[in-house]
N, C-alpha and C positions, 0 to 999 in steps of 0.2 A: 388485470382489468385496467383499461384506460379511462380517461375522463376528458373534460372539455379543454383543459390546459395541457394535460399530458396525453394527447391523442395518439402519440407514437409509443410512449413508454412512461410508466411511473416507477422510478427506482426508490426503494427503501434503503437507506444507508445507516448502518450501525456503527457508531463511533463513541469513544469515551467522552464524558462530559468535559474533560480538560482539554480536548483537542480543538484548536482554533484554526487549523490550517486546511484540513481535508475539505470542509464545507466550502470555503471560498474558492479553493482550487477546482473542485468538482463543478461548482456553478459556473466558473469561467470557461469550462470545457463543454458545457451543456448545449447540445443542438436544439434547434427550435422544436417545440412541441414534445420535448422530453423534460420531465420534472424530477427533481431530487428531493426526497423527504427524509430528513435526518431524525433519527431516534437515538437518544443519548443513554449510554451506560453510565449511571451515576457512580463516580468514584471520587475519593478525596485526592487532593493534590499532595500526596505523600512525598517526603524527601527521599531521594535515591542517592545513596552514597557508596553502595557496594552491592555485591550479588544478592545478599539477603534482603536488602530493602528493595531491590529491583523485583524480587519475587513477590514481595508484598503487593507491589503495584500490579503484577500479573494476576495474582489471586483475586484482587479487587475487581479486575476486569472480568475474569472468568465467572465470578459469582453473579454478576449482573447481566451476562450476555443473553442467556436464554429468555429471561423475562423481557428484555428489551426487544428481542426478536418477536415475542408474542405481541408486544405493543405495536410493532411495525406491521404485523400481519393484519391488523384491523383496518388498514387503509387499502388492503388488497393490491399490493404491488405486483408488477410483472416480473420483478427480479430483486433480490436482496444483495447489496454490496456490503462486504465487511470492511468498513473504513478504519480498520485497526490492523496492526502489522505483526507485532512480535508473536502473538499467539498462533498466527497462521504458519509460522516457520517451526513451531515447537515440535521436537522429536522427529525432525527430518521429514523426508517425503512421505513416509508411512503415517507419521503424525498428522501431516497436513491432509492426507486422504481421509483419515479417521475423523478429523474435525469437520471436513466438508460434508461427510456422510451424516454426522450428527446435526449439522446446521440444516441440511436439506430435509432431514426427517422432521426437524422442528418446524420448518416452513410448510410442511405438508406437500412437498414436491416442487414448490416454487424454486426456480434456479437461484443458486447462491454463487457469487463471485468473490474470491479471496485474493489478498495481495500477493501471497507467495506464489501461487500457481499462475496468477496473472503475469507476474514478472517472468516466469518461465515461458509463458506463451509469447510474451514480447521478445524475449531473447531468440526464440525459435523463429519468429517472424522476420527478424533481421537475417538470420542464418549465419553460419560460420563462426559463431562465438563459442569459444572453448575456455578462455582464460578471462577471469573477471576480477575487478577491484570493487570493493563494497564499502559504502559509507552508511553508518547507522547512528542513532542517538543513544545506543544502549550501553549498559554495563557489560563486562566480559562474558557473563553467563548468557546474555542475549545474543552477543556476537557468535558465541559457540553454536547456538541453535541455528542461526542464519547460515553459518559455514557448513554445518551438517546437512541442512536442506539442499544447498546447492551442490555439495559433493555427492550426495545421494543421487542426484540427477546427472552426474558425470561432468560437472564443471570444475575447473581448477580455480580455487579462490587464492589468487596470488597475494592480494593485500586486503586487509579489512581494518577500517578505521572507526572505532566506536567513540563517539563524542562524550559519553558518560554524562549526559544531561542530568541536572540536579533534581528534577521532578518531572512528572508527565506534562504539566503546564509549561515548564521552562523549555521543553523541546521546541515549542513554537516560537521561542524568543531568539533562537540561533540566527545570526545575521547572514545575509547573502555572502559577505566576505568570508566568514567562517566556513560556509558550505563550499565556496569556491576553492579555498585552500585545501579542504578535505578531499574534494574531487581530484585536484591536481596530485595530491599525495598518493592516491591509490591508482593513478592512471598509468604509471610506468609499466611497460611490458604486458599489458592486458589488451583484450579485444574490445572490452566494453566496461563502462563504469555503471554500477548499480547502486541505487540509494534505497534504503529501507527506513521505516518509521514514518507513519502517515502524518505526524504532527510537525515534521520538518518541512518547511515551505521551500521545496526544492524544484518545483515544476519549472519555474522561470529560469532558475540557475542552470538546470539541466539543458534547457534550450540554448543558452549562451555557451555552456561548456562544450556542447557538441561542435560548435564552431571552432573554439580554440584548441580542443583536444583532437579534433578530426577523427572521432570514433563515436559509436553510440553511447549516449548517457541516458540511462533509464531511471526516471523518477517513479517511485512506487504509486503515487496518486495518479499520475498520467497513465501508467501501465494498467492499473486496476480499472479506471474509468474507461479506457480504451477497450479493455477486454470485455467489460460489461456491455458496452455498445455493440461490439462485434458479435458477441455471443447471442445477443438479442436481434441480430440481423440489421443493425443500424450502421451503415457504412460511411456516414458523413466524414469527410476529411477537414482538418482545421489547421490553419497556420498559427504559429506562436507558441506551440507546445512541443517542439522538436519533431524529428522525422517520423516518430511512431504514429502520431495522429495525422500528420500531413501526407504520409506515403503509404501506410499499411492499413 
């Protein structure tokens, strides 16, 4: 259902309460008469020092997701965007498909867009991408799940760089310089660089990196919002967020 300000689309966005990057990046990409309505999964800012503590963070997100979707549905959105990343890659392509089915069931059939499958759609839009380098904020167990997802879809993950961020909140504190160096590190011998982790403020870095690396650099927030727009028939193109939003 639309309204006076969101006369083209109302998006409900589900994101962890610690995430401070996805909302401003989505709002910067928002076309006129499209509105973004954020609903927060309340989680503590737990320390992440290893795989076990990373899983504590993931379980905190899982516990609150369905209740947050229920809250989002009270504003009758036209589409729900999962503004969270790691869980959408979990257990490979089959796991992503199962998660998407559960989310759509919970929304009562309202479309749901997820980061993992949105990145795949973005890769396919460019065409010809087979070898990828990946940047994440994750511990090794998270990187393993990301790698599994892309390999299930037939991509070769040549490099993966997990930043091992110290907490879900601290993901959003990584500097553009750190992200630049990570993108360069995974760029050798690949067709595209992919960034996962919605709290990494990577959209503007990706735009610049495409210029110096001379290959597609896909930020997950850009890909997910782009895929949500295109899935809902909104074809507006926008400069400043890389070739994905300006050309496809």
